[in-house]
C-alpha positions in Angstrom: -1.6 -13.8 -2.6 -5.3 -14.9 -2.4 -6.2 -12.1 0.0 -4.5 -9.6 -2.2 -6.0 -11.0 -5.4 -9.5 -10.9 -4.1 -9.1 -7.7 -2.0 -11.5 -4.9 -1.6 -10.8 -1.4 -2.7 -8.6 -0.8 0.3 -6.2 -3.3 1.7 -4.4 -2.7 5.1 -1.4 -4.8 5.6 0.0 -4.6 9.1 2.7 -6.5 11.0 5.9 -5.9 12.8 9.3 -5.1 11.1 10.6 -8.1 9.4 7.3 -9.9 9.1 7.4 -10.0 5.3 5.0 -7.2 4.3 7.1 -5.6 1.6 8.3 -9.0 0.3 4.7 -10.2 0.1 3.6 -7.1 -1.8 6.5 -7.1 -4.3 6.1 -10.8 -4.9 2.4 -10.5 -5.5 2.9 -7.5 -7.9 5.4 -9.6 -9.9 3.3 -12.8 -9.8 0.1 -11.0 -10.9 1.9 -9.1 -13.6 0.8 -5.7 -12.2 4.1 -3.8 -12.7 2.7 -1.2 -15.0 -0.4 -0.7 -12.8 1.2 -0.2 -9.4 2.4 3.1 -8.0 4.7 2.4 -5.0 5.5 5.1 -2.4 7.5 4.5 0.7 6.9 6.9 3.5 10.2 8.2 4.8 11.1 8.1 8.5 9.2 11.0 10.2 7.5 12.0 6.9 5.7 15.3 7.7 6.1 17.4 4.6 2.8 17.1 2.7 4.2 18.6 -0.5 7.1 16.2 -0.6 5.0 13.2 0.1 2.2 14.1 -2.4 4.7 15.0 -5.2 6.2 11.5 -4.7 2.7 10.0 -5.0 1.9 12.0 -8.2 5.3 11.0 -9.6 4.8 7.3 -9.1 1.2 7.4 -10.3 2.5 9.1 -13.5 4.7 6.1 -14.0 1.8 3.7 -14.3 0.3 3.1 -17.7 -3.1 4.7 -16.9 -1.6 7.4 -14.7 0.7 8.6 -17.4 -2.2 9.7 -19.5 -4.3 11.2 -16.6 -2.0 12.6 -13.8 -0.6 16.1 -14.8 3.0 16.8 -14.1 3.7 19.2 -11.2 6.8 20.6 -9.6 7.4 21.8 -6.1 6.4 25.4 -5.2 6.4 27.3 -1.9 2.6 27.9 -1.9 1.7 24.3 -2.9 -0.3 22.7 -0.1 -1.1 19.0 0.5 -4.9 19.5 0.5 -4.7 21.2 -2.9 -2.5 18.4 -4.2 -5.0 15.7 -3.1 -7.9 17.6 -4.7 -5.9 17.9 -7.9 -5.1 14.2 -7.8 -8.8 13.3 -7.2 -9.7 15.4 -10.2 -7.0 13.9 -12.4 -7.9 10.4 -11.6 -11.7 10.8 -11.7 -12.0 9.4 -15.3 -9.8 6.4 -14.4 -11.2 3.5 -16.4 -8.5 0.9 -15.7 -7.6 -0.4 -12.3 -4.4 1.1 -10.6 -3.0 0.2 -7.2 -1.4 2.8 -5.0 0.9 1.1 -2.5 2.0 3.2 0.5 4.6 1.3 2.4 5.5 2.3 6.0 2.3 4.4 6.5 3.2 4.5 10.2 5.9 6.9 9.3 3.3 9.5 8.2 2.5 10.2 11.9 -0.6 11.9 13.1 -0.4 15.1 11.0 -1.9 16.5 7.9 -0.4 13.9 5.5 -2.3 11.1 7.2 -5.6 13.0 7.1 -5.0 13.9 3.4 -4.4 10.2 2.7 -7.6 9.4 4.4 -9.4 12.0 2.2 -7.9 10.4 -1.0 -8.9 6.9 0.1 -12.5 7.8 0.9 -13.1 9.9 -2.2 -11.0 8.3 -5.0 -12.4 6.6 -8.1 -13.3 3.0 -7.4 -10.7 2.0 -10.0 -7.9 3.4 -7.7 -7.1 0.6 -5.3 -5.0 1.2 -2.1 -2.6 -1.1 -0.3 -1.5 0.5 2.9 1.4 -1.3 4.7 2.4 -0.4 8.3 4.0 -1.8 11.4 0.7 -1.5 13.4 -2.8 -0.1 13.2 -3.2 3.1 11.4 -5.2 6.1 12.6 -7.3 6.3 9.4 -11.1 6.5 9.4 -11.6 3.3 7.5 -14.6 2.0 9.6 -17.1 2.9 6.9 -15.1 0.9 4.3 -15.0 -2.1 6.7 -18.8 -1.9 7.1 -19.3 -1.6 3.3 -17.1 -4.6 2.7 -14.5 -2.4 0.9 -11.7 -3.1 3.3 -9.4 -6.2 3.4 -7.1 -6.5 6.4 -4.0 -8.7 6.4 -2.6 -9.1 9.9 0.4 -10.8 11.4 -1.5 -14.1 11.7 -2.1 -14.0 7.9 1.6 -13.4 7.3 2.8 -16.2 9.6 4.0 -19.3 7.7 2.4 -22.6 8.5 4.8 -25.4 9.5 4.5 -27.0 6.0 5.3 -23.7 4.3 8.3 -23.1 6.5 9.5 -26.7 5.9 9.2 -26.2 2.1 11.0 -22.8 2.3 13.9 -24.3 4.3 14.1 -27.4 2.1 14.4 -25.2 -1.1 17.3 -23.5 0.6 18.9 -26.9 1.5 18.3 -26.6 5.2 17.0 -29.5 7.1 15.5 -28.8 10.5 13.9 -31.1 13.2 10.2 -30.8 13.8 10.8 -29.0 17.1 13.3 -26.5 15.6 10.9 -25.8 12.7 8.0 -25.3 15.1 10.0 -22.9 17.2 10.8 -20.8 14.1 
């Protein structure tokens, strides 16, 4: 929670399936009372349709308190391209005065195509009040090196997600499960 609370403009959360990324993010959002300020998009398996992805992003941003006033409604159209949608989103959110978080879960599903490059464009050019949390099962091919150098990137890796022995003991005790020290250490 501390890493997320004090995070930079972009947070990358990476770890294998089942490591607790989504649970951590949902718990943090709830604990911090950010429900009306977080837009959550989960990339679908093999997501490659830019229009579908970006319409999902626009729709969830419109559900946030600040986004409802700024992000214009849009419906699917045959000639609507992902690059144009990102440019429109950048324009709509330029006057953003209150902080909003865009969580993109399962970024690894976006693959190496246009959607990922469009996401990179949005991340690099968005208003500083638009914060990003990008969750994936491994490293993402996004050009975030500049953000890292500028101190605008927080990275949460598997080691950060791993429970300490004391945390694991407390969790199991709350569930009424008693484990020996060796069993607990193994888990």
